[in-house]
N, C-alpha and C positions, 0 to 999 in steps of 0.2 A: 570026612566033613571038611569043607573049605570055609573058613571064616573070613568075613569081609568087613571093612570099614569104608564109609563113603565120605569123601571130602568134596563138598559142593553138591547141594541137593536141588539143583535146578532142572531145566528141561532135559539135558543130556545125562546128568548124574542120576537123579531120582526117577524121572519119568521114563527114561530110556533104559540105561544099563541096569540099574537096580531092579526095576520092575520086570524086565525081561528075564533076568537071572532068577528072580523069585518064581516066575511062571514056568520056567524050563527045568529047574533043578530042585530036587528034594534035599540034596546034600550040600547046598550053599546057604550059609546062615549069615545074615547081616547083623553086626553087633553094635556098631557105633556110627554116628553121623556128626559131621562138623559143618556148620553153616551159620553165618551171622544173622540170618533171617529167622526169627522165632516161628513164623508161620510154616516155613519149610521144615524146620526141625519137628514141629508138631505133626506135619503130614507124614514124615518118615516114621515117627513114633507110632502113629496109628496103623501104618501099613505093615510095620515089622515087629511091633509089640515090644520094643525095648524100654528100659527104665529111664528115668530122668538123668541118672548118672552116666548114661551112655550117649548123651547129647552134649555137644560142645559148641559154644558160640565163637571160639577163637582157635586158630591153628596152634598158637603158642601153648594154650592150655592142653590141647590134645597131645602135642609132642613132648610135653613134660611128663606125661604118664608112661608107664611101661608099654611095650608093644602090645596092641590090643587084638590083632588079627593076622592071618596069613597074608591077605591081600589088602591093598588100599587102592580104591578107585579115586583118581584125581580128575575132577571135572569142573574146575574153577575157571576164572577169566584167564585169557592167554598169558598175560604178563606175570602171572603168579606161578606158572607151571614149573619153571626151573628151580626156584627156591624151595618150593614144596616137595618136588621130586627128590632134590638133594637131601633134604632133611629126612624124608621117608626112607630113602635107601640107607642112609647112615643109621637109622633106627632099626633096620632089619626087615622092612616091608618089601614084598614083591608088589609090582605096580601094574594096574591098567591105567594108562595115561592118555588123556585127551590130547589131540594135536591142536596147535603146534607144540612140540616137545619143549622148545625154547625159541627165543627170538634173536639169538646171537650165535655165531659159529663157535666161538670159544666155549659158550655154555653147552651147546650141543655135544661137542667133543668131550667135554668134562663129564657130562651125564653118562655118555656111552662108556667112557673109561671107568667111571666109578661103579657102574652096574657090573661090568666085567670083573673088576677087581674084587668086589664083594660077592660075586656069584649070584646076583639078584636077577630075577626075571622082570623084564619091562615089556609089556604088550601095548603097542601104540594103536590108538583108535582110528586107523585108516580103514574105515568100515566099507568103503566102496570096493575094495578088493573082493568082498564077499557078495557083491551084487551079481545077479544072474548074468547080466550082459558081459561083465568083465571076466567072470569065471568061464563062460562059454567061449569068448574070444581067446582067452589064454589056452584053453583046451584045443581049439582049432589050430592055433599057431604052433603049439607044441607037438601036435600030430604030424606036422611037416608036409602035409599033402600040397600045400600052397608054396612050399619052399621057404627060403629065409625071408624075413622082413627086410625090405629095402628102405621104405619111407613110411611115415605116419603123418596124417593131418588130423589134429584133434582140436575141438572147439568146446569151451565151456561158456554156455549162454546163461548169464546170471539172471536175466529178467530185469526189466527196468524198475519194476516195483520192489523187487527183492533188494536191488542195489540201493534204492531210495531208503528202504527201511533199515538195512543192516550197515551199509557202508557210507551213506550220506548223513543219516540221523542216528544210527545205532552205535553199538559199542566198538565196532571195528572201523570207525571213520578216520582215525588218525594213526599213521604208522608209528609215531613216537610212543603211543600208548598201547598199541595192539599189534604192530608189525605191518609190513607192506601187504597189499592185497594179494599178490602172487604167492605169498606164504600163508596168510590166514584163510584165504578162500581156496587157493589152488595147490596147496601141498598135497591134497588128494590127487590132483591131476598129474603132477610130477611123479608122485609115487606110482600111479597107474601106468604111466609110460615106462618107468623103470621096471615095473613088474612084468609088462608084456615083452619088452625088449630083452630082458634078462642080462643086461650089461650096464655098467656104470656110465655116467655122462662124462664126456671128455672136455667139451667146451660149449659155450652158449653165447647168444647175442639176443638183445631184446629192445623193443621200442614201445612207447606208450605215454599217456599223460592223462591229466584230468581235463577233459575237453569241454564238457557240457555243464556239469552240475556245479556252477559257480556264479558269482554275483553278476557277471556281465550278461548272463542269459536270464536273469530275473525279470519277470514282466513289469512293465511300468506301473507304478502305483502299488506295488506289493507291500505287505506288512512284515513285521518281524516274526509274527506268529500267525498260523492259519486262521485262528478264531476271529481275529480282527482285520484280516486281509480284505482290502476292497476289491480285489480281482480273483478271489478264491473260486468263484463259479467257473472260471475258465482255466483253472490250473489242474492238471491231471494228478498232481501230487498233494492236493489239498487233503489235510489229515483225515477229517471225518469221512469223506468220500472214499479215500484210499483204504482206510482200515475197516470200513463196513463192507467194502467190496471184496477185499482179500482178508477175510476174518481170521485166517490161520495165524496171522502175525500179532494181532492186538492183545491177546492174553499176556504177552510178554510185558506189557506196561499197564494192564488193567487187573493183574493178579487173578487171572482166569475167570473174570466176570464177563460173560458174553452178552452185554447189553449196550445199547447206544449211549445211555447215560454214563456208563463206565468208560466208554471210549472218549466221550467229551471231557470227562474229568481227567483222564489220563493225558489227553492232548493239551489240556490247560496247564498241567503241572510238570510235564516232562519234555525232553528234547524232541520227542516224536511229534510235537505240535509246532515246532519251529519251522521257519521257511527253509525249504530244502536248498535254495540257491544261496543263502547267506549263512549256512552252517559253517562250522570251523573244520570241516573235513578236508583231508588232503591226499587220500589214497586215489589212485588212478581209476578212471572209469572204462579204460580199454588198454590192453597190452598184448602185443604180438611178439612171439619168441621163437627162436630156432635153437634146437639142441642137437649136438652130434655126440653119439655114444661111442664108447671105446671099441665096439665091434663093427663100427662103420655105419650103423643105422642113423638116419637123419629124421628128425621130427619137427613139425611146426605146431605151435600151440597158441591159440587165440582165446583170450579172456575178454569178455565183452558185456557191458551193462545194457546195451541197446538192442534187446531182444524181447519179443512178446512173451515167450515161455522160458521157464527155467529148465534147461536140459543140457545134456552133453551129447555130442555127435563126434564120431570117429571114423576115419577111413584108413585101414591098414593095407598097404600096397606091398605085395610079396612077389617072389620070382615068377610064380605060375598063376597068380590070381589075386583077388582082393576081398577084403571084408569091410562092409559098411554097416554101421550100427548107430542107433539113436535112443537107447534106453527103453524102447518099446519093441523093437524088432531088430534082427540081424539078417543080413543077406550075404551069402558067400558065393563067389563066382570064380570060375577059371577061364583063362584065355582060350578061345576056340580057334585053333590054327587051321586054316583052310587054304586050298590052292589060290593063287593070286586073284583071278577074276571073281571066283565065287566068294573069296574072302573079302574083296573090295565091296561087292554088293551087300554082303552081310554087314560090313562096317557102315555103309550108307544107311542101311535099315536098322542100325543099332542092334544087330543080332550076332555080333562077333564076340560074344562071351557066353559061357554056359553056366547058368545058375544051378549050383549043386545043392544048395541048402537055403531055405528060408525058415527062420525061427521067430515065432511071435512069443515074446517073453511073458506076456500076461494075457489071460482070458479077458474078454470085454467086460465081464462082471467082477473081475478081481480088483478090489479097491486097494489092495496092499501096495500097488504101484504108486499111490499117492502119499504113502506114509512110511516113516522110518527108513528113508533112503531106498525105497522100493523093496523093502524086506531085508536089506543088507544089515541093518542094525541088529535084528534078531539073529541072523546067521553069524555075525561077528561075535555076539555075546556067547552063543552056544559054542563056537569054535574056541574062543578065548578060555573059557572055563574047562572045556574038554581037554585042550592041550595042556593047561596048567595041571589038571588032575593027573594026566598021563606023564607029566614031566617032560613034555616034548616042546620044541620051539614052535611058536605060533607062526602064521604066515605074515605077520606084521611085527617082527622084532625090532628093537630099537636100532640095531646095526643098519638095517635097510632104511628105516625112517630117517635116521640122521643124514644119510646121503641125499635123500630127496629134499630134506629141509635145506641142506647146504646148497643144492642146485637152485632152489627157489630164491634163496638170498643172493646167489650169484646172478640170477636173472634180474633182480632189482638193481644190483650193482652195475650190470651191463646197461640197463635202461638209463640209469643216472649218468654214467660216464660216457656212454656211446661207444664203449669198447667191447671187443670180443674177449670173454673171460675164460681162461683155462682153469678148470675146476681144481686141479692139484695145486696150482700156484695160488689160487684164491684161498684154499684151505691153509696153505703155508703162511700166507700173509695174515689172514684173520686169526690164526692161532696165536699171533704175537701182537696184533694191533686191533683197532676198532674194525667192526664189520664193514663200514663204508669209508672209503678213502676220502680224505678232505682235500 
């Protein structure tokens, strides 16, 4: 029997990790929940049948008690992860820890060192490693038929409406309170590149800014809130239109009430109803980065808010062929070498490659592609508990996660300073000083 406590009963903690674990395992038992929201505590209690004594409104109250379970899932806001993880490790808990692990290099290194010193297990929620696409690309690369990776071009398309919701109006809009966008949104992507290449990053460069979502681009005559805005009919980010069109977001501020009335009330009283152009956000809306790995592989990574869809696209270029994938399908091809004249004609006709594999990741009727990171959430939870039960290291241990986090912070450093950052020098500097040079 694996006993578990849940710290943070929101969308990721209760609705994702705890719910999937309950569905998948008979020998996983949830004993306690810690959350400041009484409604969330009540939902946990109904779902898992625990007593009132097993519900805590504050972390201080919980950590004053003796150790309650084998595992503690930490799924709270980003800024709290470091302190809570540190307390939990010292209390004797093994952890399933939501990313980002921490927002500062010194804190990252400290948590890794502490977990090693105490012999504690820390499984980080880099769920996309478990996505069908990344698992298949990793398998194809490791088979070696395409030779070694030479370069990678990777794109994370945030989606203009997703950026508007989460990074202009939402909880991740200010890097001082949530971290830079390349960490909070793209620690997944840096981790995936690290996972595919199989080598640590040597140096990075990065460029980007907040180009569009600011007051200079606000329409003439705009209001401070959407409700009273004189030009809201012509604004693509007007609250009511946006949240009734993309309904998957609005339960976050309407407490799961799927009605137009609830949306209007939520927009009237929360930041989600404020003008997107005059919000106090400061995270970038686009960033382009270059990463050189210790084994010589080079990768470019583009993070962009200005896309119609939310999806990732990658092209892996190897010695003898290439892999192109976009979270729906994968195409693998090899270079078809021909005599000069025949080869030239094939090149003109775009026939100078041999497609050896086309993989459609989801059936047309498979709706799982739209939920839970395309099924990766469920695969992550299953793998995390199975590896913990077997006392084996998961494929997302804190040691690897810390490196990808450090690289993300180095990318932000490179963007701010305009310098090429050597990762080892960056770690050495930040282990003694602030993360960002003044």
